[in-house]
C-alpha positions as CSV (number, residue, x, y, z in Angstrom):
1,M,9.2,-22.3,-111.7
2,K,11.5,-24.1,-111.5
3,K,11.3,-26.2,-111.0
4,K,12.4,-26.5,-107.2
5,S,15.5,-28.7,-107.2
6,G,19.1,-29.6,-106.4
7,K,19.0,-29.4,-103.4
8,T,19.6,-31.8,-100.7
9,S,20.9,-29.4,-98.1
10,I,17.7,-27.9,-96.8
11,L,14.0,-28.6,-96.7
12,L,12.2,-28.1,-100.0
13,T,15.5,-27.8,-101.8
14,S,14.6,-30.4,-104.4
15,V,11.8,-28.8,-106.2
16,L,13.0,-26.8,-109.2
17,S,9.8,-27.3,-110.9
18,L,7.9,-25.7,-108.1
19,A,9.5,-23.0,-107.5
20,L,11.6,-22.1,-109.6
21,L,9.9,-20.2,-111.4
22,A,6.9,-19.0,-109.6
23,G,4.1,-16.8,-110.7
24,C,2.5,-13.5,-109.9
25,G,-0.8,-11.8,-109.1
26,G,-2.4,-8.7,-107.9
27,N,-4.5,-6.1,-109.6
28,N,-3.3,-3.0,-111.5
29,S,-5.3,-2.0,-114.5
30,N,-4.8,1.7,-114.3
31,T,-1.1,2.2,-113.7
32,A,0.4,0.6,-116.7
33,A,0.1,2.8,-119.7
34,E,3.0,5.2,-119.2
35,A,5.3,3.3,-116.9
36,T,7.5,1.2,-119.2
37,K,7.9,3.4,-122.2
38,A,11.5,4.3,-123.0
39,P,12.4,7.3,-120.8
40,E,11.7,10.7,-122.3
41,K,12.8,14.1,-121.2
42,G,10.3,16.1,-119.1
43,N,8.3,13.3,-117.6
44,G,10.4,12.5,-114.6
45,D,12.4,9.7,-116.3
46,A,16.1,9.8,-116.7
47,A,16.8,10.5,-120.4
48,T,20.3,11.9,-120.3
49,E,23.2,9.9,-119.0
50,A,24.6,11.4,-115.9
51,T,28.4,11.0,-115.4
52,S,28.2,12.1,-111.8
53,A,25.7,12.5,-109.0
54,P,25.3,14.5,-105.8
55,A,27.6,13.2,-103.1
56,E,24.6,12.1,-101.1
57,T,21.0,11.4,-102.0
58,A,18.6,13.7,-100.4
59,A,16.4,11.0,-98.8
60,T,19.0,8.8,-97.1
61,G,22.4,10.5,-97.0
62,L,23.7,7.6,-99.0
63,D,27.1,8.4,-100.5
64,T,26.9,8.3,-104.3
65,S,30.0,10.4,-105.1
66,K,31.9,7.4,-106.6
67,K,30.5,5.9,-109.8
68,V,30.2,2.1,-109.5
69,E,29.0,-0.9,-111.6
70,L,26.8,-3.3,-109.7
71,Q,26.8,-7.0,-110.6
72,F,23.3,-8.4,-110.4
73,Y,22.7,-12.2,-110.7
74,M,19.5,-14.0,-111.5
75,L,18.7,-17.6,-112.1
76,G,17.7,-18.9,-115.5
77,D,18.0,-17.7,-119.1
78,A,18.4,-14.1,-120.1
79,P,15.7,-12.6,-122.3
80,K,16.7,-11.7,-125.8
81,D,16.1,-8.0,-125.2
82,L,18.1,-7.9,-122.0
83,A,20.7,-5.5,-123.5
84,T,18.0,-3.0,-124.4
85,I,16.4,-3.2,-121.0
86,E,19.7,-2.9,-119.3
87,A,20.6,0.2,-121.2
88,E,17.3,1.9,-120.2
89,V,17.8,0.9,-116.6
90,N,21.3,2.4,-116.7
91,K,20.0,5.7,-118.0
92,M,18.0,6.0,-114.8
93,A,20.5,4.5,-112.4
94,K,23.3,6.8,-113.5
95,E,21.2,9.8,-112.7
96,D,19.6,8.5,-109.5
97,L,22.5,6.5,-108.0
98,N,25.6,7.3,-110.0
99,A,25.7,3.6,-110.8
100,T,25.4,1.2,-113.8
101,I,24.1,-2.3,-113.6
102,K,25.3,-5.5,-115.2
103,F,22.5,-8.1,-115.3
104,N,23.8,-11.7,-115.3
105,F,21.9,-14.9,-115.7
106,T,23.1,-18.5,-114.8
107,T,21.0,-20.3,-117.5
108,W,18.8,-23.2,-116.2
109,T,21.4,-25.8,-117.2
110,D,23.3,-26.9,-114.0
111,W,22.1,-23.7,-112.4
112,D,22.6,-25.1,-108.9
113,Q,26.3,-25.9,-109.5
114,K,26.8,-22.4,-111.0
115,Y,25.1,-20.8,-108.0
116,K,27.3,-22.7,-105.6
117,L,30.4,-21.6,-107.4
118,L,29.3,-17.9,-107.5
119,L,28.9,-17.9,-103.7
120,S,32.1,-19.8,-103.0
121,S,34.6,-18.3,-105.5
122,G,34.9,-14.8,-104.0
123,Q,33.8,-13.3,-107.3
124,S,32.5,-9.7,-106.8
125,I,28.7,-10.0,-106.8
126,D,26.4,-7.2,-105.4
127,L,22.9,-8.8,-105.6
128,I,21.8,-12.4,-106.1
129,F,18.5,-14.2,-106.1
130,T,17.7,-16.3,-103.0
131,A,15.0,-18.9,-102.2
132,D,14.4,-21.9,-100.1
133,W,15.2,-24.0,-103.1
134,T,18.5,-22.2,-103.6
135,Q,19.5,-23.1,-100.0
136,Y,19.1,-19.6,-98.7
137,Q,18.9,-20.8,-95.1
138,A,22.0,-22.9,-95.3
139,Y,24.0,-20.2,-97.2
140,A,23.0,-17.6,-94.7
141,K,24.1,-19.8,-91.8
142,K,27.5,-20.3,-93.4
143,G,28.0,-16.5,-93.8
144,A,27.6,-16.3,-97.6
145,F,25.5,-13.1,-97.4
146,L,25.9,-9.8,-95.6
147,P,23.3,-9.0,-92.8
148,L,21.0,-6.2,-94.0
149,D,19.8,-5.0,-90.6
150,D,22.1,-1.9,-90.4
151,I,22.2,-1.3,-94.2
152,L,18.4,-1.0,-94.7
153,P,17.7,2.2,-92.8
154,V,20.6,3.9,-94.6
155,A,20.3,2.7,-98.1
156,A,16.7,1.6,-98.5
157,P,14.4,3.1,-95.8
158,E,11.3,3.1,-98.1
159,L,11.8,-0.6,-98.9
160,Q,12.3,-1.3,-95.2
161,Q,8.9,0.2,-94.4
162,F,7.2,-1.4,-97.4
163,V,8.0,-5.0,-96.4
164,P,5.8,-6.0,-93.4
165,Q,7.6,-6.6,-90.2
166,D,6.4,-10.2,-89.9
167,M,8.0,-10.9,-93.3
168,W,11.3,-9.5,-92.1
169,D,11.0,-11.7,-89.1
170,D,10.2,-14.8,-91.2
171,V,13.4,-14.5,-93.3
172,K,15.7,-14.0,-90.3
173,I,18.4,-16.6,-89.8
174,D,19.9,-16.6,-86.3
175,G,18.2,-13.3,-85.6
176,K,19.6,-11.5,-88.7
177,I,18.1,-10.4,-92.0
178,Y,20.0,-11.7,-95.0
179,T,17.5,-11.3,-97.8
180,V,14.8,-8.9,-99.0
181,P,11.6,-11.0,-99.3
182,A,8.9,-10.6,-102.0
183,T,5.6,-9.3,-100.5
184,Y,3.2,-10.8,-103.1
185,K,0.9,-13.5,-101.7
186,E,0.7,-16.5,-104.0
187,Y,0.6,-20.3,-104.1
188,V,3.5,-22.1,-105.7
189,T,2.1,-25.5,-104.8
190,N,1.8,-27.9,-107.7
191,G,-1.0,-29.0,-110.0
192,F,-1.6,-31.1,-113.1
193,V,-1.2,-29.4,-116.4
194,W,-2.6,-31.0,-119.6
195,R,-3.7,-30.3,-123.1
196,E,-7.4,-29.8,-122.6
197,D,-8.2,-29.7,-126.3
198,L,-6.6,-33.2,-126.7
199,R,-8.4,-34.5,-123.6
200,K,-11.7,-33.4,-125.1
201,K,-10.9,-34.7,-128.5
202,Y,-10.1,-38.2,-127.3
203,N,-12.5,-38.2,-124.4
204,L,-9.8,-38.8,-121.8
205,P,-10.2,-38.4,-118.0
206,Q,-9.4,-35.1,-116.4
207,P,-6.3,-35.6,-114.2
208,T,-7.3,-35.1,-110.5
209,D,-5.1,-37.7,-108.9
210,L,-2.3,-40.2,-109.7
211,A,-4.6,-42.8,-111.3
212,S,-6.5,-40.4,-113.6
213,Y,-3.2,-38.7,-114.6
214,E,-1.7,-42.0,-115.6
215,A,-4.9,-42.8,-117.6
216,Y,-4.7,-39.5,-119.4
217,M,-1.1,-40.1,-120.3
218,E,-2.0,-43.6,-121.6
219,G,-4.7,-42.1,-123.8
220,I,-2.2,-39.6,-125.3
221,K,0.2,-42.4,-125.9
222,K,-2.5,-44.4,-127.8
223,N,-3.9,-41.5,-129.8
224,E,-0.8,-39.3,-130.3
225,P,2.0,-41.7,-130.6
226,D,4.5,-39.1,-131.8
227,M,3.9,-36.9,-128.8
228,N,5.4,-37.4,-125.3
229,P,2.5,-38.0,-122.8
230,G,4.3,-36.1,-120.1
231,S,7.1,-33.5,-120.0
232,F,10.0,-34.6,-117.9
233,N,13.7,-33.7,-117.9
234,S,16.9,-34.7,-116.2
235,D,15.8,-33.2,-112.9
236,V,13.9,-36.3,-112.1
237,R,14.1,-35.6,-108.4
238,G,12.3,-32.4,-108.9
239,N,9.7,-33.3,-111.5
240,L,9.1,-36.9,-110.6
241,H,10.1,-37.8,-107.1
242,D,9.1,-34.5,-105.3
243,V,5.9,-34.2,-107.2
244,Y,4.9,-37.8,-106.5
245,T,5.6,-37.6,-102.8
246,T,3.7,-34.3,-102.4
247,L,0.7,-35.5,-104.4
248,N,0.5,-38.7,-102.2
249,S,0.9,-36.8,-98.9
250,I,3.8,-39.0,-98.1
251,V,5.8,-36.1,-96.8
252,G,4.9,-32.5,-95.9
253,S,7.3,-31.2,-98.5
254,P,10.1,-32.6,-100.6
255,L,12.9,-33.4,-98.1
256,P,16.6,-34.1,-98.5
257,Y,18.6,-37.2,-97.5
258,G,15.6,-39.6,-97.7
259,V,14.0,-38.1,-94.6
260,G,10.2,-38.2,-94.4
261,I,8.0,-35.8,-92.4
262,K,4.2,-35.8,-92.7
263,Y,2.5,-32.4,-92.5
264,N,-0.1,-33.7,-90.0
265,D,2.6,-35.2,-87.7
266,P,5.7,-32.9,-88.1
267,S,7.3,-34.0,-84.8
268,K,7.9,-37.5,-86.1
269,A,10.7,-37.7,-88.7
270,Y,11.2,-41.1,-90.3
271,L,13.4,-42.7,-92.9
272,Y,11.7,-42.7,-96.3
273,W,14.5,-44.2,-98.5
274,G,14.2,-48.0,-98.5
275,S,10.7,-48.0,-97.0
276,E,7.6,-49.6,-98.6
277,E,6.4,-46.1,-99.5
278,H,9.6,-45.6,-101.4
279,K,9.3,-48.9,-103.2
280,D,5.8,-47.9,-104.2
281,E,7.1,-44.7,-105.8
282,L,9.8,-46.5,-107.7
283,Q,7.4,-49.2,-108.9
284,T,5.1,-46.5,-110.2
285,M,7.9,-44.8,-112.2
286,R,9.0,-48.2,-113.5
287,R,5.5,-48.9,-114.7
288,W,5.3,-45.5,-116.4
289,Q,8.7,-46.2,-118.1
290,E,7.5,-49.6,-119.3
291,K,4.3,-48.1,-120.8
292,G,6.3,-45.5,-122.6
293,L,5.0,-42.6,-120.5
294,I,8.6,-41.5,-119.6
295,S,11.3,-41.1,-122.2
296,K,14.2,-43.6,-121.9
297,N,16.4,-40.6,-122.6
298,V,15.0,-38.5,-119.7
299,L,18.2,-38.2,-117.8
300,N,19.8,-36.4,-120.8
301,V,16.9,-33.9,-121.4
302,K,18.0,-30.4,-120.5
303,D,15.0,-28.5,-121.7
304,T,12.5,-26.9,-119.3
305,I,9.4,-28.9,-118.6
306,Q,7.3,-26.1,-120.1
307,A,9.1,-25.8,-123.4
308,P,7.8,-29.1,-124.9
309,I,4.2,-28.2,-124.0
310,I,4.5,-24.8,-125.8
311,A,6.1,-26.5,-128.9
312,G,3.5,-29.3,-129.0
313,K,6.0,-32.0,-128.3
314,A,4.4,-33.1,-124.9
315,A,0.8,-33.3,-123.7
316,S,1.2,-32.7,-119.9
317,I,3.2,-31.6,-116.9
318,F,3.1,-33.8,-113.8
319,G,3.2,-30.8,-111.5
320,D,3.5,-27.1,-111.9
321,N,2.4,-24.1,-110.0
322,P,-0.6,-21.9,-111.0
323,T,1.3,-18.9,-112.2
324,R,3.8,-20.8,-114.2
325,F,0.8,-22.7,-115.7
326,N,-0.6,-19.4,-116.7
327,D,2.6,-18.2,-118.3
328,T,2.7,-21.5,-120.3
329,L,-0.9,-21.0,-121.3
330,M,-0.2,-17.5,-122.5
331,K,2.6,-18.7,-124.7
332,V,0.6,-21.6,-126.0
333,K,-2.3,-19.4,-126.9
334,A,-0.1,-16.8,-128.6
335,A,1.5,-19.4,-130.9
336,H,-1.5,-21.8,-131.2
337,P,-4.9,-20.1,-130.6
338,D,-6.8,-23.3,-131.1
339,W,-4.9,-25.2,-128.4
340,D,-6.0,-25.1,-124.7
341,L,-4.5,-26.2,-121.4
342,G,-6.2,-27.5,-118.3
343,Y,-5.1,-27.2,-114.6
344,Y,-6.0,-29.0,-111.4
345,P,-4.3,-28.0,-108.1
346,Y,-3.0,-30.7,-105.8
347,G,-4.5,-28.8,-102.9
348,K,-7.9,-30.1,-104.0
349,T,-6.5,-33.6,-104.1
350,I,-4.7,-33.7,-100.8
351,G,-7.0,-31.4,-98.9
352,Y,-4.8,-28.4,-98.1
353,A,-2.4,-25.9,-99.7
354,T,0.3,-23.6,-98.2
355,P,0.8,-20.0,-99.3
356,V,4.3,-19.1,-100.3
357,H,6.7,-18.4,-97.5
358,P,8.6,-15.1,-97.5
359,I,11.8,-17.0,-98.0
360,H,10.7,-18.4,-101.3
361,N,11.6,-15.3,-103.4
362,G,14.2,-12.8,-102.3
363,F,17.5,-10.9,-103.0
364,A,20.6,-10.9,-100.9
365,I,24.0,-9.1,-101.0
366,P,26.8,-11.6,-101.0
367,K,29.8,-11.1,-98.7
368,S,31.9,-10.5,-101.8
369,S,30.0,-7.3,-102.7
370,K,32.2,-4.2,-103.0
371,N,29.2,-1.8,-102.9
372,P,26.5,-3.2,-100.5
373,E,24.8,0.1,-99.7
374,R,24.5,1.1,-103.4
375,A,23.3,-2.4,-104.3
376,L,20.5,-2.2,-101.7
377,A,19.6,1.3,-102.8
378,F,19.3,0.0,-106.4
379,Y,17.2,-2.9,-105.3
380,E,14.9,-0.4,-103.6
381,K,14.5,1.2,-107.0
382,M,13.6,-2.1,-108.6
383,V,10.8,-2.7,-106.1
384,M,9.6,0.8,-105.2
385,D,10.0,2.9,-108.4
386,K,7.4,2.1,-111.0
387,R,9.8,3.0,-113.9
388,Y,12.4,0.5,-112.9
389,N,9.9,-2.1,-111.8
390,Q,7.7,-2.3,-114.8
391,L,10.6,-1.9,-117.2
392,T,12.3,-4.9,-115.8
393,Q,9.2,-7.0,-115.4
394,Y,7.4,-6.4,-118.7
395,G,9.9,-4.6,-121.0
396,I,9.1,-1.6,-123.1
397,E,5.4,-0.7,-123.8
398,G,4.7,-0.7,-127.5
399,K,7.6,-3.0,-128.3
400,N,7.2,-5.9,-125.9
401,Y,3.7,-5.5,-124.7
402,K,0.6,-3.3,-124.8
403,I,-2.4,-2.6,-122.5
404,D,-5.8,-3.5,-123.9
405,A,-9.0,-1.6,-123.4
406,G,-9.8,-3.6,-120.3
407,G,-6.4,-2.7,-118.7
408,Y,-4.9,-6.2,-119.3
409,Y,-1.4,-6.9,-120.3
410,E,-1.0,-8.3,-123.8
411,L,2.2,-9.7,-125.2
412,I,3.1,-8.3,-128.7
413,G,3.7,-11.2,-131.0
414,D,4.6,-14.5,-129.4
415,A,7.4,-16.0,-127.4
416,S,9.4,-16.7,-130.5
417,T,9.2,-13.2,-131.9
418,N,9.1,-11.1,-128.7
419,G,12.4,-10.5,-126.9
420,F,10.9,-9.9,-123.5
421,S,7.9,-11.8,-122.3
422,R,6.0,-11.1,-119.1
423,E,8.5,-11.2,-116.2
424,G,11.1,-11.9,-118.8
425,M,13.9,-11.4,-116.2
426,N,12.5,-13.9,-113.8
427,G,11.8,-11.0,-111.5
428,W,9.7,-12.9,-109.0
429,A,11.5,-11.4,-106.1
430,W,10.9,-7.7,-106.9
431,R,7.2,-7.9,-107.7
432,N,5.3,-5.0,-106.3
433,P,1.5,-5.7,-106.2
434,E,0.8,-2.0,-106.8
435,F,2.6,-2.1,-110.2
436,M,1.8,-5.6,-111.5
437,L,0.2,-6.1,-114.9
438,F,-1.8,-9.2,-115.8
439,D,-2.9,-11.0,-118.9
440,K,-6.6,-11.6,-119.0
441,S,-6.0,-15.3,-118.5
442,Y,-4.6,-14.5,-115.1
443,D,-8.1,-14.1,-113.9
444,G,-8.1,-17.9,-113.9
445,V,-5.1,-18.0,-111.6
446,K,-6.8,-15.7,-109.2
447,A,-9.7,-18.0,-109.2
448,I,-7.4,-20.9,-108.3
449,F,-5.8,-18.9,-105.5
450,A,-9.3,-18.1,-104.2
451,E,-10.1,-21.8,-104.1
452,L,-6.8,-22.6,-102.3
453,D,-7.5,-19.8,-99.8
454,Q,-10.4,-21.9,-98.6
455,I,-8.1,-24.8,-97.7
456,Q,-4.9,-23.0,-96.8
457,K,-2.6,-24.1,-94.0
458,P,0.6,-22.5,-92.8
459,D,4.0,-23.6,-94.2
460,L,5.7,-25.5,-91.4
461,F,8.8,-26.4,-93.3
462,T,10.5,-23.5,-95.1
463,G,11.5,-21.6,-91.9
464,F,13.8,-24.5,-91.0
465,A,17.5,-23.6,-91.5
466,E,19.7,-26.6,-91.8
467,D,23.4,-26.3,-90.8
468,Y,25.4,-29.0,-92.6
469,T,28.8,-27.8,-91.4
470,S,29.5,-31.0,-89.5
471,Y,28.6,-33.3,-92.4
472,Q,29.6,-31.2,-95.5
473,A,31.9,-33.9,-96.9
474,E,29.3,-36.6,-96.4
475,K,26.7,-34.4,-98.1
476,A,28.9,-33.9,-101.2
477,A,29.6,-37.6,-101.4
478,L,25.9,-38.5,-101.1
479,E,24.9,-36.1,-103.9
480,Q,27.1,-38.0,-106.3
481,V,25.7,-41.3,-105.1
482,E,22.2,-40.0,-105.7
483,K,23.0,-39.0,-109.3
484,Q,24.6,-42.3,-110.1
485,Y,22.3,-44.8,-108.4
486,L,19.0,-43.1,-107.3
487,Y,18.2,-40.9,-110.3
488,P,17.9,-43.9,-112.7
489,L,15.5,-45.6,-110.1
490,Q,13.4,-42.4,-109.9
491,A,13.3,-42.3,-113.7
492,G,12.0,-45.9,-113.9
493,L,15.1,-47.0,-115.8
494,V,16.1,-49.9,-113.5
495,E,14.4,-53.2,-114.2
496,D,15.1,-54.9,-110.9
497,I,13.9,-52.3,-108.3
498,D,14.8,-54.3,-105.2
499,A,18.3,-54.9,-106.4
500,G,18.8,-51.4,-107.6
501,L,17.4,-49.9,-104.3
502,A,19.7,-52.2,-102.3
503,T,22.7,-51.1,-104.2
504,F,21.8,-47.4,-103.8
505,M,21.2,-47.8,-100.0
506,Q,24.6,-49.6,-99.7
507,K,26.4,-46.8,-101.6
508,A,24.5,-44.1,-99.7
509,K,25.5,-45.6,-96.3
510,Q,29.1,-45.8,-97.4
511,A,28.9,-42.1,-98.3
512,G,27.7,-41.3,-94.8
513,L,24.0,-41.3,-95.0
514,E,23.4,-42.4,-91.4
515,T,25.6,-39.6,-90.1
516,I,23.7,-37.1,-92.2
517,Q,20.2,-38.3,-91.3
518,T,21.0,-38.4,-87.6
519,E,22.2,-34.8,-87.5
520,Y,19.5,-33.6,-89.8
521,I,16.7,-35.1,-87.7
522,K,18.4,-33.8,-84.6
523,Q,18.2,-30.2,-86.0
524,W,14.7,-30.8,-87.2
525,N,13.5,-31.9,-83.8
526,A,15.1,-28.8,-82.2
527,Y,13.2,-26.6,-84.8
528,V,9.9,-28.4,-84.0
529,Q,10.4,-27.8,-80.3
530,E,11.3,-24.2,-80.9
531,K,8.2,-23.6,-83.0
532,G,5.9,-25.7,-80.9
533,L,4.9,-27.9,-83.8
534,K,2.9,-31.0,-83.0
């Protein structure tokens, strides 16, 4: 991930770096060898292009008499080999469902604005990624997605049975299912990422808390002056503010509108913006800026936070989840075998970790879809059919990856030469634990998960569904105020913090902050009472 971010309309909507982009796990060393080769005749794969299909599929009675093209939308950047993968998928989909698929990607640049436009423009879209950090709950409440309750038994009965009932229940909004949740258990909580080879070379402290991380960055600044001590980008709310507050247990999760809620006392919402806690955060970022630990150009950086690590331009990430760390490690090792990365999960620092909520990765059918049943039938194939699943997760065996003697996934070449890296389509939502392939380095992620299992606590926050209908105008105005006045403070770019914070608070109140906070906290209190949280 991604970086969870953008995202002031629901709980957890600010963390692009957490989530965005989450990882995978499971164990499957004996199902990989044949699954993602290009389809051949005689092995059950679709090799010839079907121009028509039976009027109904035998299993469900789904009408497939009319050929359709499905529009499939995913966040992030498309892999270089997307056209090849799409062509192979379409060979199968034409025969199985009398459909072709157009895979579309938003790119990571301004993805949240593009996502909002996709769901508000009326453009025909058949499947789209959803998550807490893409405001699934709020969009579902506003009617952006079609309810799936009646479509599932007709179009995707196998998928309906595959997803546990408690997960279906967890993603319901106002009693209806609007997304298909991923079933893979993982942690997308943050941790420090650093260049372990450089840490050892210069005898720097291992980052385990805020102070040791700052000391590590200072050591990098001193010994590698041409390298950025940390990797930060324009999403300072996601990769500075949210990470800082989570690490310091200030709030239970990154919250919008300056509301604070502590995990151990969820029934008491308070105002974080303008508080002494908030000032401490801004003073920390100003100190990092003055020491040269954050670039003065940070608000203009559009790269992912992982890319500079892979390229050797930065020496750490303030916070990233275990699986995305592993993905970065794989790419670093492929390009630079003598480099190494270290990782320390925040759960060990703050004393607990929450497993991913079913809402975190999913796929929904927007209300603009012209082919909802066929779309859901295709998504069932993506999850339940090994041919579709492994092809879209790992690419073509022998071209994009190979399986070693131990049954581990191995990228062919490196990220610069290979057009489809592991989970190259950002297919976090359609992971199937029975089909997943892992690089040997992923054993380390499983070890991290095992550690976090020992201190796990339930996610109290993601199930909350905010309804911002009554303050939508104020919300939009506040977002602009944040970008203009708060982001520079969060990036440490404002010399006079007290004056800068006072200006931000004044502008925020003029935009309607108090109206927003009052209604948001009212809704949160109702949620707390409904769930019995104390």
